[in-house]
Every structure is written in C-alpha cells, then in structure tokens.
Backbone as JSON Lines, residues from 0, in Angstrom:
{"i":0,"aa":"M","n":[124.32,144.61,-125.38],"ca":[124.25,146.06,-125.34],"c":[125.15,146.74,-124.36]}
{"i":1,"aa":"P","n":[125.16,146.23,-123.0],"ca":[126.11,146.8,-122.15],"c":[127.52,146.75,-122.57]}
{"i":2,"aa":"T","n":[127.86,145.76,-123.33],"ca":[129.25,145.64,-123.81],"c":[129.6,146.76,-124.76]}
{"i":3,"aa":"K","n":[128.69,147.13,-125.63],"ca":[128.9,148.25,-126.61],"c":[129.01,149.49,-125.84]}
{"i":4,"aa":"I","n":[128.22,149.81,-124.88],"ca":[128.27,150.99,-124.09],"c":[129.62,151.08,-123.31]}
{"i":5,"aa":"G","n":[129.97,149.91,-122.75],"ca":[131.18,149.85,-122.0],"c":[132.41,150.15,-122.85]}
{"i":6,"aa":"C","n":[132.42,149.59,-124.08],"ca":[133.5,149.83,-125.08],"c":[133.55,151.29,-125.48]}
{"i":7,"aa":"L","n":[132.32,151.82,-125.73],"ca":[132.3,153.33,-126.09],"c":[132.82,154.15,-125.03]}
{"i":8,"aa":"L","n":[132.4,153.8,-123.74],"ca":[132.83,154.66,-122.64],"c":[134.39,154.54,-122.47]}
{"i":9,"aa":"F","n":[134.9,153.31,-122.53],"ca":[136.36,153.08,-122.45],"c":[137.12,153.84,-123.54]}
{"i":10,"aa":"A","n":[136.57,153.84,-124.81],"ca":[137.2,154.53,-125.87],"c":[137.17,156.03,-125.64]}
{"i":11,"aa":"F","n":[136.14,156.54,-125.09],"ca":[135.98,158.01,-124.83],"c":[136.97,158.37,-123.69]}
{"i":12,"aa":"V","n":[137.06,157.63,-122.67],"ca":[138.08,157.85,-121.55],"c":[139.44,157.79,-122.05]}
{"i":13,"aa":"L","n":[139.72,156.82,-122.88],"ca":[141.09,156.65,-123.44],"c":[141.42,157.86,-124.29]}
{"i":14,"aa":"A","n":[140.53,158.28,-125.12],"ca":[140.77,159.49,-126.01],"c":[140.98,160.72,-125.16]}
{"i":15,"aa":"A","n":[140.21,160.9,-124.17],"ca":[140.36,162.09,-123.3],"c":[141.67,162.1,-122.57]}
{"i":16,"aa":"C","n":[142.16,160.89,-122.08],"ca":[143.45,160.81,-121.49],"c":[144.57,161.07,-122.47]}
{"i":17,"aa":"S","n":[144.47,160.64,-123.66],"ca":[145.48,160.82,-124.66],"c":[145.58,162.3,-124.96]}
{"i":18,"aa":"E","n":[144.45,163.0,-125.12],"ca":[144.53,164.42,-125.42],"c":[145.2,165.19,-124.24]}
{"i":19,"aa":"A","n":[144.9,164.79,-123.02],"ca":[145.45,165.53,-121.89],"c":[146.95,165.4,-121.75]}
{"i":20,"aa":"T","n":[147.48,164.25,-122.26],"ca":[148.89,164.02,-122.04],"c":[149.72,164.45,-123.27]}
{"i":21,"aa":"L","n":[149.13,164.95,-124.37],"ca":[149.93,165.36,-125.48],"c":[150.58,166.67,-125.13]}
{"i":22,"aa":"A","n":[151.88,166.74,-125.29],"ca":[152.65,167.87,-125.01],"c":[152.56,168.85,-126.24]}
{"i":23,"aa":"P","n":[152.53,170.15,-125.98],"ca":[152.53,171.08,-127.08],"c":[153.79,170.98,-127.92]}
{"i":24,"aa":"V","n":[153.67,171.29,-129.18],"ca":[154.79,171.28,-130.09],"c":[154.94,172.62,-130.69]}
{"i":25,"aa":"A","n":[156.23,173.08,-130.82],"ca":[156.45,174.39,-131.4],"c":[155.86,174.47,-132.82]}
{"i":26,"aa":"Q","n":[155.28,175.56,-133.13],"ca":[154.65,175.86,-134.44],"c":[155.39,176.94,-135.1]}
{"i":27,"aa":"E","n":[155.71,176.85,-136.38],"ca":[156.32,177.91,-137.14],"c":[155.2,178.98,-137.37]}
{"i":28,"aa":"P","n":[155.43,180.21,-136.95],"ca":[154.37,181.22,-137.16],"c":[154.17,181.53,-138.65]}
{"i":29,"aa":"S","n":[153.01,181.93,-138.98],"ca":[152.77,182.24,-140.39],"c":[153.45,183.59,-140.75]}
{"i":30,"aa":"A","n":[153.55,183.85,-141.99],"ca":[154.2,185.12,-142.47],"c":[153.66,186.38,-141.86]}
{"i":31,"aa":"D","n":[152.32,186.33,-141.62],"ca":[151.72,187.56,-141.05],"c":[151.51,187.5,-139.54]}
{"i":32,"aa":"A","n":[152.14,186.45,-138.89],"ca":[151.92,186.36,-137.45],"c":[152.4,187.61,-136.66]}
{"i":33,"aa":"A","n":[151.59,188.05,-135.7],"ca":[151.87,189.26,-135.0],"c":[152.17,188.99,-133.51]}
{"i":34,"aa":"C","n":[152.86,189.85,-132.94],"ca":[153.33,189.7,-131.57],"c":[152.08,189.93,-130.7]}
{"i":35,"aa":"A","n":[151.9,189.08,-129.68],"ca":[150.73,189.14,-128.82],"c":[150.77,190.41,-127.93]}
{"i":36,"aa":"L","n":[151.93,190.9,-127.77],"ca":[152.12,192.11,-126.83],"c":[151.88,193.4,-127.47]}
{"i":37,"aa":"D","n":[152.41,193.59,-128.75],"ca":[152.28,194.88,-129.37],"c":[151.76,194.89,-130.81]}
{"i":38,"aa":"G","n":[151.49,193.66,-131.36],"ca":[150.91,193.6,-132.66],"c":[151.9,193.74,-133.79]}
{"i":39,"aa":"M","n":[153.16,193.84,-133.51],"ca":[154.15,193.92,-134.6],"c":[154.32,192.63,-135.29]}
{"i":40,"aa":"V","n":[154.54,192.61,-136.65],"ca":[154.67,191.4,-137.38],"c":[156.01,190.86,-137.13]}
{"i":41,"aa":"L","n":[156.07,189.55,-136.68],"ca":[157.3,188.89,-136.25],"c":[158.43,188.98,-137.3]}
{"i":42,"aa":"Q","n":[158.1,188.63,-138.52],"ca":[159.2,188.47,-139.52],"c":[159.74,189.83,-139.93]}
{"i":43,"aa":"D","n":[159.19,190.92,-139.48],"ca":[159.76,192.21,-139.84],"c":[161.02,192.66,-138.97]}
{"i":44,"aa":"F","n":[161.3,191.83,-138.01],"ca":[162.38,192.28,-137.04],"c":[163.45,191.15,-136.81]}
{"i":45,"aa":"P","n":[164.65,191.58,-136.55],"ca":[165.75,190.53,-136.27],"c":[165.58,189.97,-134.85]}
{"i":46,"aa":"G","n":[166.35,188.95,-134.62],"ca":[166.46,188.38,-133.31],"c":[165.5,187.18,-133.09]}
{"i":47,"aa":"P","n":[165.85,186.29,-132.15],"ca":[165.03,185.15,-131.92],"c":[163.65,185.54,-131.44]}
{"i":48,"aa":"K","n":[162.68,184.68,-131.75],"ca":[161.25,184.89,-131.41],"c":[160.89,183.9,-130.34]}
{"i":49,"aa":"A","n":[159.66,184.03,-129.78],"ca":[159.18,183.09,-128.81],"c":[157.7,182.79,-129.06]}
{"i":50,"aa":"Q","n":[157.32,181.68,-128.42],"ca":[155.88,181.31,-128.45],"c":[155.5,180.66,-127.16]}
{"i":51,"aa":"V","n":[154.37,181.06,-126.64],"ca":[153.85,180.55,-125.42],"c":[152.61,179.78,-125.7]}
{"i":52,"aa":"H","n":[152.55,178.5,-125.28],"ca":[151.29,177.67,-125.41],"c":[150.7,177.63,-124.01]}
{"i":53,"aa":"Y","n":[149.44,178.04,-123.96],"ca":[148.65,177.98,-122.75],"c":[147.85,176.69,-122.75]}
{"i":54,"aa":"T","n":[147.41,176.34,-121.57],"ca":[146.56,175.08,-121.52],"c":[145.21,175.22,-122.25]}
{"i":55,"aa":"E","n":[144.88,176.45,-122.63],"ca":[143.7,176.71,-123.38],"c":[144.08,177.75,-124.54]}
{"i":56,"aa":"G","n":[143.5,177.49,-125.66],"ca":[143.65,178.49,-126.71],"c":[144.82,178.29,-127.56]}
{"i":57,"aa":"K","n":[145.03,179.23,-128.52],"ca":[146.18,179.18,-129.5],"c":[147.35,179.72,-128.85]}
{"i":58,"aa":"P","n":[148.55,179.42,-129.45],"ca":[149.83,180.07,-128.85],"c":[149.86,181.5,-129.11]}
{"i":59,"aa":"D","n":[150.57,182.22,-128.16],"ca":[150.88,183.59,-128.37],"c":[152.34,183.65,-128.89]}
{"i":60,"aa":"Y","n":[152.56,184.54,-129.8],"ca":[153.97,184.73,-130.37],"c":[154.52,186.04,-129.91]}
{"i":61,"aa":"Y","n":[155.79,186.17,-129.81],"ca":[156.54,187.33,-129.41],"c":[157.61,187.58,-130.3]}
{"i":62,"aa":"C","n":[157.76,188.87,-130.78],"ca":[158.79,189.2,-131.73],"c":[160.19,189.49,-131.05]}
{"i":63,"aa":"D","n":[160.26,189.28,-129.77],"ca":[161.48,189.63,-129.02],"c":[161.43,188.81,-127.74]}
{"i":64,"aa":"L","n":[162.62,188.34,-127.29],"ca":[162.69,187.54,-126.08],"c":[162.53,188.36,-124.84]}
{"i":65,"aa":"T","n":[162.88,189.67,-124.91],"ca":[162.62,190.51,-123.73],"c":[161.1,190.78,-123.54]}
{"i":66,"aa":"E","n":[160.38,190.75,-124.66],"ca":[158.9,190.89,-124.51],"c":[158.32,189.59,-123.88]}
{"i":67,"aa":"L","n":[158.8,188.47,-124.25],"ca":[158.46,187.2,-123.7],"c":[158.59,187.28,-122.18]}
{"i":68,"aa":"F","n":[159.73,187.69,-121.68],"ca":[160.01,187.65,-120.28],"c":[159.2,188.8,-119.58]}
{"i":69,"aa":"A","n":[159.01,189.87,-120.26],"ca":[158.13,190.9,-119.65],"c":[156.81,190.45,-119.34]}
{"i":70,"aa":"V","n":[156.31,189.49,-120.16],"ca":[154.99,188.92,-119.96],"c":[155.03,187.83,-118.85]}
{"i":71,"aa":"L","n":[156.0,186.87,-119.01],"ca":[156.1,185.72,-118.12],"c":[156.45,186.15,-116.67]}
{"i":72,"aa":"L","n":[157.21,187.25,-116.52],"ca":[157.7,187.67,-115.22],"c":[156.74,188.62,-114.58]}
{"i":73,"aa":"A","n":[155.73,189.1,-115.28],"ca":[154.82,190.11,-114.75],"c":[153.98,189.53,-113.66]}
{"i":74,"aa":"P","n":[153.81,190.13,-112.51],"ca":[153.11,189.57,-111.43],"c":[151.64,189.28,-111.76]}
{"i":75,"aa":"E","n":[151.06,190.02,-112.79],"ca":[149.68,189.87,-113.12],"c":[149.5,188.73,-114.11]}
{"i":76,"aa":"H","n":[150.55,188.07,-114.54],"ca":[150.5,186.95,-115.43],"c":[149.94,185.78,-114.73]}
{"i":77,"aa":"K","n":[148.74,185.34,-115.02],"ca":[148.04,184.22,-114.25],"c":[147.67,183.07,-115.18]}
{"i":78,"aa":"R","n":[147.77,183.23,-116.46],"ca":[147.36,182.09,-117.38],"c":[148.26,180.88,-117.17]}
{"i":79,"aa":"K","n":[147.67,179.77,-117.26],"ca":[148.46,178.51,-117.06],"c":[149.24,178.2,-118.32]}
{"i":80,"aa":"V","n":[150.55,178.19,-118.28],"ca":[151.45,177.88,-119.41],"c":[151.65,176.39,-119.46]}
{"i":81,"aa":"A","n":[151.41,175.92,-120.79],"ca":[151.69,174.5,-121.02],"c":[153.14,174.26,-121.52]}
{"i":82,"aa":"A","n":[153.61,175.31,-122.35],"ca":[155.0,175.19,-122.89],"c":[155.46,176.56,-123.41]}
{"i":83,"aa":"V","n":[156.65,176.77,-123.44],"ca":[157.26,178.03,-123.95],"c":[158.44,177.58,-124.82]}
{"i":84,"aa":"F","n":[158.46,178.05,-126.05],"ca":[159.51,177.76,-126.99],"c":[160.2,179.02,-127.42]}
{"i":85,"aa":"V","n":[161.51,179.01,-127.72],"ca":[162.32,180.13,-128.24],"c":[163.13,179.61,-129.36]}
{"i":86,"aa":"Q","n":[163.57,180.53,-130.17],"ca":[164.48,180.08,-131.3],"c":[165.89,180.0,-130.85]}
{"i":87,"aa":"D","n":[166.63,179.05,-131.21],"ca":[168.06,178.79,-130.92],"c":[168.84,179.69,-131.74]}
{"i":88,"aa":"A","n":[169.36,180.81,-131.13],"ca":[170.25,181.8,-131.86],"c":[171.5,181.16,-132.35]}
{"i":89,"aa":"G","n":[171.88,180.01,-131.83],"ca":[173.05,179.38,-132.34],"c":[172.81,178.64,-133.65]}
{"i":90,"aa":"K","n":[171.62,178.42,-133.97],"ca":[171.26,177.67,-135.17],"c":[170.5,178.47,-136.28]}
{"i":91,"aa":"T","n":[169.78,179.53,-135.89],"ca":[169.01,180.35,-136.81],"c":[169.7,181.64,-137.14]}
{"i":92,"aa":"D","n":[169.47,182.2,-138.27],"ca":[170.05,183.49,-138.68],"c":[169.41,184.59,-137.82]}
{"i":93,"aa":"W","n":[170.24,185.43,-137.14],"ca":[169.72,186.5,-136.28],"c":[168.93,187.49,-137.08]}
{"i":94,"aa":"A","n":[169.35,187.89,-138.25],"ca":[168.66,188.91,-139.05],"c":[167.3,188.35,-139.54]}
{"i":95,"aa":"K","n":[167.12,187.13,-139.9],"ca":[165.87,186.58,-140.42],"c":[165.69,185.2,-139.76]}
{"i":96,"aa":"P","n":[165.39,185.17,-138.5],"ca":[165.19,183.84,-137.83],"c":[164.11,183.04,-138.33]}
{"i":97,"aa":"S","n":[164.3,181.78,-138.42],"ca":[163.31,180.82,-138.91],"c":[163.59,179.42,-138.31]}
{"i":98,"aa":"G","n":[162.55,178.82,-137.78],"ca":[162.7,177.45,-137.28],"c":[163.58,177.39,-136.02]}
{"i":99,"aa":"H","n":[164.17,176.2,-135.85],"ca":[165.1,175.95,-134.71],"c":[164.57,176.22,-133.33]}
{"i":100,"aa":"W","n":[163.3,175.83,-133.14],"ca":[162.58,176.06,-131.83],"c":[163.12,175.08,-130.76]}
{"i":101,"aa":"I","n":[163.37,175.59,-129.55],"ca":[163.78,174.78,-128.43],"c":[162.94,175.15,-127.25]}
{"i":102,"aa":"V","n":[162.9,174.18,-126.28],"ca":[162.08,174.43,-125.05],"c":[162.8,175.49,-124.25]}
{"i":103,"aa":"A","n":[162.15,176.58,-123.85],"ca":[162.71,177.69,-123.23],"c":[163.32,177.32,-121.93]}
{"i":104,"aa":"K","n":[162.69,176.43,-121.18],"ca":[163.24,176.06,-119.86],"c":[164.58,175.34,-119.94]}
{"i":105,"aa":"D","n":[164.88,174.79,-121.13],"ca":[166.16,174.13,-121.33],"c":[167.27,175.0,-121.94]}
{"i":106,"aa":"A","n":[166.86,176.23,-122.3],"ca":[167.7,177.14,-123.02],"c":[168.63,177.92,-122.06]}
{"i":107,"aa":"L","n":[169.71,178.39,-122.61],"ca":[170.54,179.36,-121.91],"c":[170.32,180.74,-122.59]}
{"i":108,"aa":"F","n":[170.12,181.72,-121.77],"ca":[169.89,183.05,-122.36],"c":[171.11,183.99,-122.1]}
{"i":109,"aa":"V","n":[171.37,184.77,-123.14],"ca":[172.45,185.79,-123.0],"c":[171.77,187.1,-122.8]}
{"i":110,"aa":"V","n":[172.08,187.69,-121.68],"ca":[171.48,189.0,-121.27],"c":[172.59,190.01,-121.4]}
{"i":111,"aa":"G","n":[172.22,191.22,-121.89],"ca":[173.13,192.31,-121.91],"c":[174.12,192.32,-123.08]}
{"i":112,"aa":"S","n":[173.7,191.64,-124.21],"ca":[174.65,191.68,-125.38],"c":[174.39,192.97,-126.16]}
{"i":113,"aa":"R","n":[175.22,193.11,-127.21],"ca":[175.04,194.31,-128.1],"c":[174.0,194.02,-129.19]}
{"i":114,"aa":"K","n":[173.48,192.83,-129.33],"ca":[172.49,192.51,-130.38],"c":[171.12,193.14,-130.17]}
{"i":115,"aa":"Q","n":[170.58,193.51,-131.29],"ca":[169.26,194.19,-131.26],"c":[168.13,193.31,-131.8]}
{"i":116,"aa":"G","n":[166.99,193.55,-131.19],"ca":[165.7,192.79,-131.63],"c":[164.71,193.91,-131.98]}
{"i":117,"aa":"S","n":[163.43,193.56,-131.91],"ca":[162.37,194.48,-132.32],"c":[162.22,195.65,-131.41]}
{"i":118,"aa":"M","n":[162.7,195.55,-130.17],"ca":[162.5,196.63,-129.25],"c":[163.85,197.19,-128.72]}
{"i":119,"aa":"G","n":[164.87,197.0,-129.49],"ca":[166.24,197.39,-129.1],"c":[167.0,196.17,-128.54]}
{"i":120,"aa":"A","n":[167.8,196.45,-127.55],"ca":[168.61,195.41,-126.97],"c":[167.72,194.21,-126.58]}
{"i":121,"aa":"T","n":[168.14,193.01,-126.86],"ca":[167.34,191.79,-126.58],"c":[168.22,190.63,-126.05]}
{"i":122,"aa":"F","n":[167.63,189.59,-125.78],"ca":[168.31,188.38,-125.29],"c":[168.47,187.42,-126.49]}
{"i":123,"aa":"G","n":[169.56,186.59,-126.29],"ca":[169.7,185.47,-127.27],"c":[169.41,184.2,-126.47]}
{"i":124,"aa":"A","n":[168.92,183.18,-127.13],"ca":[168.61,181.92,-126.58],"c":[169.41,180.82,-127.22]}
{"i":125,"aa":"F","n":[169.98,179.92,-126.44],"ca":[170.89,178.93,-126.97],"c":[170.59,177.53,-126.31]}
{"i":126,"aa":"A","n":[170.68,176.52,-127.17],"ca":[170.59,175.12,-126.71],"c":[171.93,174.67,-126.21]}
{"i":127,"aa":"S","n":[172.99,175.28,-126.77],"ca":[174.39,174.79,-126.52],"c":[175.13,175.84,-125.59]}
{"i":128,"aa":"A","n":[175.78,175.35,-124.57],"ca":[176.54,176.22,-123.69],"c":[177.73,176.79,-124.49]}
{"i":129,"aa":"Q","n":[178.32,175.95,-125.46],"ca":[179.47,176.48,-126.19],"c":[179.03,177.56,-127.17]}
{"i":130,"aa":"E","n":[177.93,177.4,-127.74],"ca":[177.39,178.43,-128.69],"c":[177.01,179.79,-127.91]}
{"i":131,"aa":"A","n":[176.52,179.56,-126.69],"ca":[176.19,180.7,-125.86],"c":[177.46,181.49,-125.48]}
{"i":132,"aa":"A","n":[178.48,180.7,-125.07],"ca":[179.77,181.29,-124.7],"c":[180.46,181.95,-125.92]}
{"i":133,"aa":"A","n":[180.35,181.42,-127.04],"ca":[180.92,182.06,-128.22],"c":[180.23,183.32,-128.57]}
{"i":134,"aa":"F","n":[178.9,183.34,-128.41],"ca":[178.11,184.56,-128.58],"c":[178.49,185.6,-127.68]}
{"i":135,"aa":"V","n":[178.73,185.28,-126.4],"ca":[179.17,186.29,-125.34],"c":[180.51,186.85,-125.74]}
{"i":136,"aa":"Q","n":[181.43,186.0,-126.25],"ca":[182.76,186.47,-126.7],"c":[182.62,187.47,-127.84]}
{"i":137,"aa":"R","n":[181.71,187.3,-128.71],"ca":[181.51,188.22,-129.91],"c":[180.71,189.44,-129.55]}
{"i":138,"aa":"E","n":[179.56,189.26,-128.75],"ca":[178.61,190.31,-128.61],"c":[178.49,190.78,-127.19]}
{"i":139,"aa":"G","n":[179.21,190.23,-126.18],"ca":[179.15,190.65,-124.81],"c":[177.93,189.97,-124.12]}
{"i":140,"aa":"G","n":[177.75,190.31,-122.84],"ca":[176.65,189.77,-122.15],"c":[176.93,188.73,-121.08]}
{"i":141,"aa":"T","n":[175.93,188.18,-120.5],"ca":[176.04,187.21,-119.44],"c":[175.14,186.03,-119.75]}
{"i":142,"aa":"I","n":[175.56,184.79,-119.44],"ca":[174.62,183.63,-119.69],"c":[173.81,183.42,-118.43]}
{"i":143,"aa":"V","n":[172.53,183.28,-118.66],"ca":[171.58,183.01,-117.5],"c":[170.61,181.87,-117.89]}
{"i":144,"aa":"Q","n":[170.35,181.06,-116.95],"ca":[169.35,179.95,-117.16],"c":[168.0,180.53,-117.03]}
{"i":145,"aa":"F","n":[167.01,179.84,-117.71],"ca":[165.6,180.29,-117.67],"c":[165.07,180.56,-116.32]}
{"i":146,"aa":"D","n":[165.36,179.66,-115.35],"ca":[164.76,179.86,-113.98],"c":[165.44,180.96,-113.23]}
{"i":147,"aa":"H","n":[166.51,181.53,-113.75],"ca":[167.25,182.62,-113.06],"c":[166.94,184.0,-113.69]}
{"i":148,"aa":"M","n":[166.12,184.02,-114.65],"ca":[165.72,185.3,-115.31],"c":[164.92,186.13,-114.35]}
{"i":149,"aa":"K","n":[165.18,187.42,-114.28],"ca":[164.56,188.32,-113.31],"c":[164.06,189.57,-114.05]}
{"i":150,"aa":"A","n":[163.04,190.13,-113.57],"ca":[162.48,191.37,-114.2],"c":[163.54,192.52,-114.27]}
{"i":151,"aa":"A","n":[164.44,192.57,-113.35],"ca":[165.47,193.62,-113.38],"c":[166.39,193.45,-114.57]}
{"i":152,"aa":"M","n":[166.48,192.27,-115.17],"ca":[167.29,192.08,-116.36],"c":[166.61,192.76,-117.58]}
{"i":153,"aa":"L","n":[165.31,192.9,-117.56],"ca":[164.5,193.57,-118.57],"c":[164.86,195.02,-118.58]}
{"i":154,"aa":"D","n":[164.99,195.62,-117.45],"ca":[165.3,197.06,-117.32],"c":[166.6,197.39,-117.87]}
{"i":155,"aa":"K","n":[167.57,196.51,-117.77],"ca":[168.95,196.77,-118.33],"c":[168.91,196.84,-119.84]}
{"i":156,"aa":"S","n":[167.96,196.08,-120.41],"ca":[167.97,196.09,-121.93],"c":[167.09,197.2,-122.45]}
{"i":157,"aa":"G","n":[166.29,197.84,-121.58],"ca":[165.38,198.91,-121.96],"c":[164.07,198.36,-122.42]}
{"i":158,"aa":"A","n":[163.95,197.03,-122.46],"ca":[162.68,196.4,-123.03],"c":[161.46,196.58,-122.16]}
{"i":159,"aa":"A","n":[161.77,196.61,-120.83],"ca":[160.58,196.67,-119.9],"c":[159.76,197.89,-120.13]}
{"i":160,"aa":"A","n":[160.42,198.99,-120.28],"ca":[159.69,200.3,-120.44],"c":[159.0,200.3,-121.83]}
{"i":161,"aa":"N","n":[159.65,199.78,-122.84],"ca":[159.07,199.76,-124.2],"c":[157.89,198.79,-124.3]}
{"i":162,"aa":"A","n":[157.95,197.68,-123.51],"ca":[156.97,196.65,-123.65],"c":[155.72,197.04,-122.83]}
{"i":163,"aa":"R","n":[155.78,198.09,-122.04],"ca":[154.53,198.47,-121.23],"c":[153.72,199.61,-121.81]}
{"i":164,"aa":"H","n":[153.86,199.86,-123.07],"ca":[153.24,201.01,-123.68],"c":[151.9,201.24,-123.1]}
C-alpha cells in the first residue's frame, strides 16, 4: 500500500512540475477576438497584433502594438507576464495580418513609421534586422529593441492619448 501512495504522490509532483515549466505558445485569435484595451475586433484593422499571456488566465489580445506597449509600460501594470507575442510584419500581410507570431522580447520594433494601425500610427515588429531596415527605408521610422521601448515613444505616435480613453 505505501508503494501505491508513493507512486501516486510522485506522479502528482511530476505532473505539477511539468505544468509549471510549460512555456506559453502563441495562439491564433478567433475571428471575433477583441482587443483587451478597447474591445475593438482585431481582424477589422490593419497592422501587426499582439498577445500577452499572464501566469494566470487566458491571453489578452491587442489590435495594435502601441496599445500593447501602452499597457506593458503603464506604471500601474502589475500582472505577472508569462510571455508576449507579436506578429512579424516582415512575414505577415500588413492589411490583413495572420499568423507569424514571434516572441516580443526577441523582436525589433520600428517606431515612427508612416504605417497605420487601429489607432493611427503604430509600430511594426520584425524578427529580422534586414526586414526591419527595409521597412524603415520604405516607411520611415527608427528601429528599437523591446527592452528599449519607452512610454515617450507612444506619445510620438499619438497612441498613448487614444489608448487612455
């Protein structure tokens, strides 16, 4: 009998450890998925989208990368983030983005381009430095790494004011 209990306990502990170490995976939003910030339907707007996976609950989706950073850079943002994914603008169609999710911390962002998203001027996200540079040549802007994104960059795009309704 102690052997069965020991095996069950070991299996339970092993399962709990396995769940804790599973990394979140990007999920393609449903056709009616809405932005966590303003309730707008993601597929109704151009530009790369974002998703934030928290350590608890379902992922939050954002219809615009400036909205993503308006949330992540807000001083009141306290939820523990497990992963952030953005769409690679070098691989997906800007007008109707789909798939091509990349880890946001590994992406390069183009700030200050002429491209528009759901809230006006927005950021592009790229997995490739060459694709980001080519985008800057076509659309303008500056390449910035995830860890160097600042709230002041949101103000330049006009997104910060729009995102705070």
